[in-house]
C-alpha positions in Angstrom: 5.7 13.6 4.5 8.9 13.8 2.2 8.5 12.3 -1.4 11.1 11.2 -3.8 11.3 10.7 -7.1 9.5 12.9 -8.9 12.0 15.8 -10.3 14.4 12.6 -11.7 11.4 10.9 -13.8 10.2 14.9 -14.8 13.5 15.9 -15.8 13.8 13.4 -18.0 10.3 13.9 -20.0 10.7 17.3 -20.1 13.6 16.8 -21.7 12.0 14.5 -24.3 9.8 17.7 -24.5 11.6 19.9 -25.7 13.7 17.9 -27.5 10.8 16.4 -30.0 9.2 20.1 -30.5 12.7 21.7 -31.3 13.0 18.2 -34.3 9.1 18.9 -35.0 9.7 22.9 -35.6 11.8 22.7 -38.7 9.4 20.4 -40.3 6.9 23.1 -40.0 3.3 23.9 -38.9 1.6 20.8 -40.6 3.3 18.4 -38.2 2.1 21.2 -35.1 -1.1 18.7 -34.2 1.2 15.7 -34.1 3.8 17.2 -32.1 1.2 18.4 -29.8 -0.2 14.8 -29.5 3.4 13.5 -28.5 3.8 16.2 -25.9 0.4 15.2 -24.6 1.4 11.6 -24.1 4.3 12.0 -22.8 2.7 14.8 -20.5 0.7 11.6 -19.2 3.2 9.7 -18.7 4.8 12.0 -16.2 1.7 11.9 -14.5 1.0 8.1 -14.5 5.1 7.4 -12.8 3.9 10.2 -9.7 1.4 8.9 -9.4 3.4 5.4 -8.7 6.5 6.8 -6.9 3.9 9.3 -4.8 4.1 6.4 -2.1 6.1 5.6 1.1 7.4 2.6 0.0 9.9 3.4 -2.5 13.5 4.7 -2.1 14.6 7.4 -3.2 16.1 7.2 -7.0 18.4 10.0 -6.5 19.2 14.1 -5.6 22.7 13.0 -3.7 25.8 11.7 -4.3 27.1 8.6 -2.8 29.3 9.9 -0.5 26.3 12.3 0.6 24.2 9.1 1.2 27.2 7.2 3.4 28.1 10.7 5.2 23.8 10.4 5.8 23.4 6.5 6.5 26.5 6.9 8.6 25.4 10.1 11.1 21.8 7.3 11.1 24.1 5.1 12.9 23.7 2.0 10.1 27.1 0.4 9.6 29.1 0.4 6.4 27.9 -3.2 5.5 24.5 -2.2 6.2 24.9 0.9 3.8 26.6 -0.6 1.2 23.9 -3.0 1.1 21.2 0.1 1.0 23.1 1.9 -2.1 23.7 -1.4 -4.1 19.4 -1.9 -3.1 19.0 1.6 -4.4 20.7 1.1 -7.8 18.7 -2.0 -8.8 15.5 -0.5 -7.7 16.3 2.5 -10.1 17.2 -0.1 -12.7 13.4 -1.3 -12.3 12.1 2.3 -12.7 14.0 2.6 -16.0 12.8 -0.5 -17.3 9.5 -0.5 -16.4 9.2 3.2 -18.6 10.4 1.4 -21.0 8.3 -1.5 -21.0 5.6 0.3 -20.3 4.8 -2.2 -17.2 3.9 -0.6 -13.1 7.6 -1.6 -11.1 5.6 -2.1 -7.6 5.3 -5.7 -7.0 9.5 -6.0 -7.6 9.8 -3.0 -5.6 8.4 -4.2 -3.2 10.4 -7.6 -3.2 13.9 -5.6 -3.6 12.3 -3.2 -0.4 12.0 -7.1 1.1 15.3 -8.8 0.4 17.2 -5.6 1.9 15.3 -6.1 5.1 16.1 -9.5 5.4 20.0 -8.5 4.7 20.4 -5.4 6.9 17.3 -6.6 9.6 14.3 -4.5 11.4 16.2 -2.0 12.6 18.5 -1.3 10.7 16.0 -0.8 8.1 13.8 1.5 10.0 16.6 3.5 11.0 17.3 3.9 6.5 13.6 4.9 6.2 13.5 7.9 9.1 16.9 8.5 7.4 15.1 9.3 4.0 12.2 10.8 5.5 9.8 7.6 5.9 7.6 5.9 8.6 9.2 2.7 10.0 5.5 1.9 10.8 2.2 1.1 9.2 -0.1 4.2 10.2 -4.1 3.8 10.7 -6.0 5.7 9.0 -9.4 4.5 9.7 -10.5 1.7 11.2 -14.3 -0.4 9.9 -17.3 -0.6 12.2 -17.6 -4.2 12.6 -13.8 -5.0 11.6 -11.4 -7.4 13.6 -9.7 -4.6 14.1 -12.4 -2.7 16.0 -13.5 -5.4 17.6 -9.4 -6.3 19.6 -9.0 -2.2 20.0 -6.8 -0.7 17.1 -8.5 2.9 16.7 -7.2 5.3 13.6 -3.9 6.9 14.3 -2.4 4.0 15.5 1.4 2.8 14.2 1.1 -0.9 13.9 5.3 -1.8 14.5 4.7 -5.9 14.6 2.6 -8.9 13.6 2.8 -12.0 15.1 6.5 -10.9 16.5 7.9 -9.5 13.2 8.4 -6.0 12.1 6.4 -5.0 9.2 6.8 -1.7 8.1 3.6 -1.9 5.5 0.5 -3.0 4.8 2.7 -5.8 1.8 5.1 -6.4 4.5 1.9 -8.2 7.1 0.2 -10.0 4.3 3.4 -11.8 3.5 3.7 -12.5 7.5 0.7 -13.4 7.2 0.2 -16.0 4.3 2.9 -17.8 6.3 1.0 -18.6 9.1 -0.8 -21.5 9.9 -3.6 -22.8 12.2 -2.9 -19.5 14.1 -6.6 -18.5 15.6 -5.0 -15.0 17.4 -2.4 -13.5 16.7 -0.2 -10.7 18.6 -0.7 -7.0 17.1 1.9 -4.1 18.4 1.3 -0.7 18.3 2.3 2.3 19.3 -0.4 5.1 20.3 1.1 8.5 22.1 4.4 6.9 22.2 3.4 3.7 23.9 3.5 0.8 23.1 0.6 -1.3 23.5 -0.5 -5.1 22.0 -3.3 -6.5 20.5 -5.2 -9.7 19.7 -7.2 -10.5 16.3 -7.4 -13.2 14.5 -5.9 -14.0 10.5 -7.7 -12.6 8.2 -9.5 -9.1 6.2 -8.3 -6.4 9.5 -10.4 -4.1 8.6 -7.9 -1.4 8.6 -7.4 1.1 6.4 -3.7 2.3 6.0 -1.8 5.9 4.6 -2.2 6.0 1.1 -5.7 4.4 1.2 -4.5 0.4 1.3 -7.0 -1.9 3.0 -5.9 -4.8 4.8 
């Protein structure tokens, strides 16, 4: 799986470390302890950001020009309007990460909302194509199933790929939970899976399914 974004922030903080080191060299050896402490804090901040960015749910913040992105998405079959919406969405998410670094806040919830907005704007099929074009899975990958859970009793297996929940296209566990929250008085819910390149459908009930998805997310 391709991961994006880490070099972007590592480069920024690498530059900051060099700047601090260069500035404090002129102040004499007595400031070396302060310099080391600041570098340690910055390195920890890089590690924290890498953990946030090391996820399949976040789009790449850069590394390609706009023309390159348009060519990539166009070759994947996305329309010009969808591509424009995607590029605008990526810019907004980049700004969220920049703001998050300044405020030291975790931007993942806001990023998820932005991605959901993009899904609604361009449609599920186009969004799935976008994910694949940027090296991410357009489904929820089941890592394991809890013994005795709703999922196990319904026949869900490790390795299954969840694509729809209650007829709605889902790409992440948060998408599934969003759909589930909007259901009322539903006893049986259709869960669509891909297994060995074959689409299957099982029935589950609303609630904690007992699935651990890729990345350790439980739902």
